[in-house]
N, C-alpha and C positions, 0 to 999 in steps of 0.2 A: 598304169601310172598311179592310180589311187592306192593300190597295194604297196607300191614302192614308197609313196609319200607316207603311208601309215608306218612302215618299217623305219623310215628315217626319223619320224617324230618319236617313235618308241625308243630308238637308240639315243636320241638327244635327251629325252626325259630320263632314261636310265643313267646316262653319264652325269647328268645334273644331280640326280638323287643318290648316287652311290655313296658319297660321304655321309649323308643323313641316314641312309639305310643301314650302313655298317654300324654307325653309332647306336641307332635304335635297337638293332638286333643284339648288340652286345651289352646293352644297358637294361637292367631289370626295372620294374616300376619303382619310383623313388619313394614310395611310402607303403610299407607292407600292410597296414590296416588303417581304417578310419571308421569311427563310429558314425553310422548313418541310420536314419529311419528306414524301415524295410519296405514300406508301401510305395511303389512307383506309380506315377511320377511324383517326385518330391515337390512340395510347395516351397519355393525359394523366394523370399521377400526381397525384391530389388531395392537396395538402399533402405531397407526396413519397411518397404511398402509405400513408396513416395506418392502414389495416387491417393492414399488414405490419410497420411500424416506428414509432417515436415521431415524430409529425407535425412538419412544418416544421423539421426539423433537417438539418444537413449529413450526418449518418449516414443518414437516410432518402433524401436526394437522391442521395448516392453509391450506395446500394444500388439505387435506382430506375434510375439511369443504367446500372449494371452489368447490371440485368435486361433493359434494352433498350427503355425507354420512349421515346416520341417527344418529349414535352414534360413539364416540371416545373411544377406549379401551387403557388402560395404566397401568403401574406398578409403585409402590411407595416404596422408601426406605429412610433411614435416613443417613446423614453424621455424622461424629464424633462429630460435634458441634450441632447436632439436627435439621439440615435443611432437610426438606422433598424434595427429588428430584425424578424425573421421570426416572427410570432405571430398566430394567429387571434383568440383571445379578448382582451378588454381587460384581463383579469387573468391572472396567472401560476398561479393556484390549481389549475386543472383538470389541467394537463399537467406541472407541476413540483412540487418539494418546498417551494416558496416561497409567499408570499401577497402580495397587493397589486395595485394598478393599475399597468400598465406606464408610463402617463403620469406617475405620481408617483414612479417609481423611477429611479435612475441606472443607466447602463450597467454601472458597477462592481458594482452590486447584482445585476444579472442574470447576470453572467459566471460566478458560482459556483453557480448553481442547477442541479439535476439535471433536464434536459429529458426523460430517459427514465424518470423516477421513477414515473409513473402508468400507463404503457402496459402493457396486459394483453390477452391473447387468449383467456383462459379465465375471464372474469368475476371476476378478482381472486384466483384461486387461486395464480397466480405472477406475478412482475414481472421478467421476464428481462433488462430493460435498466437496472435500477437500479444505480447505482454504476459505470457503464461509461464515465463521462467524456463523456456526451452533453450538449451545452449548447445554449443558445439562440443561433442564428447572427445575424449582421448581414446586411443586404441586400448590402453590399459584399463580404462573404466569400462569399456565394452566387454573385454575378455573377463574381467573380474565379476561383472554383473551377470554373465550368462555362461557359467563354467561347463554346463552340460549341453549347451545348444550348438549344434554344428554350424559352421560359418564358412562363407566364401569371402576372402579378403583380396581386394585388388590393389596392388602397388601402383601408385600413380606417378612416381618420380624416381629417378635414378639416385642412388646413394643412401637409401634408407633400409636396404635389405637386411643388414646385420641387426639394426634396431628392431625391425619387425620380427626377425627370428628370435631375438632375445626376449621380446615380450611374449611370444607364443610359448617359449620354453619356461619363462617365469611363472606363467599361469597354467602350466602343464596341459596345454591345448594341442600338443603335437599331433594327436590322432583325432582331432575334432575340427580341423580346418582344412580348406583347400585354398592355396594361394595362387593367384594368377596375375598377369600383367600384359598389357598390350605393348609394353616396352620389352623387346626381345632380350636385350643385354641385362636388364634388371631381373627378369625371370630366371635366366641362366645363372646369374650371380647368386640369386636366392637359393637355387637348387644346390649349388656348390657348398654354401655355408650352412644350409639347413636341410641336409639330405633326408632327415626323418619326417619331414612335413610334406604332405601331398601337394601337388601342383596340377593346374590345368595345362593343356597343351598350348603352346604359343601360336601366334598367327601363322608363322612359317610352317610349323609342324602340322597344323590343320590343313594348310594348303597342300603340303606334300601328300598327306593322306588322301585328300580329295582327288588330286591328280592321279596318283597311283591306282586308286579305286576305280577311277573312270576307265582305266585300261585293264581292269581285272587283276591288278597287282597289289591290292591292298594288304594281302597277307604278308608282304615283304617288309612292311614298315610299321613299327610301333613306337610312338614317342614316349619318352620317359615321364609319363604323366598318368594321373588317375582318371582324368575327365576331359572330354571335349566340350567346351562351352562355346556354342555356335548359334547363329541365327538359322531360322528355317530356310530363308532365302537370302541370297546375296546377288545384287544386280540381276534380279529376276531368275537366277539359277537356283534350283532346289539343292540345298546343301544336305538336308536330312533325308537323303534318298534311301530307299530300302537296302540298297547295296552297301552304302556307307554305314548304316546302322548295324547291318549284319557283320561288317568288318570290325566295327567298334566292339560289338559283343564278342566276337572271336578273340579280340585282344584284351578282353575284360576292361574295357574303357567305358566309363559312364558317359552318357550324352545328356547335357543340360542345355536347353534351348532358351535363348534370350531374344528380346524382352517382349513377352507375350501378354497382351492386355485384352485382346478380343476373345470373347467366350467361344465363338465358332472355331477360332484357331486353336484354343485350348482343347476343345473337344476332338478336333482332328489329330492333334499331337498325342492325346491320351490313348488313341488307338494304335499308336506306334510303339516300337521298342526303345523308349527313351527313359532316362533315369530321373530327370527333373525339368521343371519349367520355372524360369526366372521371370517374375512378374511384378509390376507396380501395384497390382490389385490382387493380393493373395486371397482376399475374401471370395472373389469370384471362382478361383480355382478350387478352394476348399469346398465351396458349395457344389461345384460340379463333381468333384471326387465323391462327396457324400451321396450325391444323386446316382452316379454311375456305378460306384463300387459298394455302396451301402456299408461303409466302414469308416472308423475314425482315422486321423492322419498322423497321430503322434507316437505310435509304437516304434521302438528303436531296437537295433541289434548291431552286432559287430560284423562288418563286411570285410573279408580278407582277400588279398591277392597273393 
């Protein structure tokens, strides 16, 4: 009975995944090259290093670059008048001294907000970045400020895909960014209109890989992406299993793990075959890399698929 049940489960999974598998096998990686630092795991500053500085600000990105991170990670949304801004939340309330939905506010409304207003490292005893002139940046200001720095850009809302693509093209960053989104339709739309730009795998694509790999069928499926951006665990299930990492390597997919702030977890991941670690505290990861590998973290090369 157990064998029959296993066969039935495999058949059901196969029927479910056939459309995805056919698509993946017929589709080449969607970006032939991307400029990446060569030393893995890459240090990827989550929102510019939100544990160290006000998140998603030019101030944070500047300091992260000075610190020596390999990649900057950020989120993009649109204002009411169509300006692409770097902000994680749909509202400005949590990180600034303002209130309201970004989609309902004009760019002129956002320019005067204090983006360092709410940052604290001591649970609200002090707010060291208030009144320092730290503001919400536009996507174009970030792209123009760091033309050589690899970036991960997450699209946070539907309908801005073309504008994101246009900005990347305008600043000639097509081979310097990875675009991702938790919104499946947004990611797929971006791939269609901006095929020369690398993307990460969608949630569904990652799920399909994990399911197939569980049954030893991971070689059948390769999403049209350059990277898997995944947590180490999901609902107490290990996602970054040796098997999945081997499958990703076979498909030439980078594995970038989020969001890792504990040094013990960083050390554990550094012993595995992963490409990058996304962290709020890039200083911790840089220090660990220097201790373990005795080498700097900023060398770059061209990685091709």
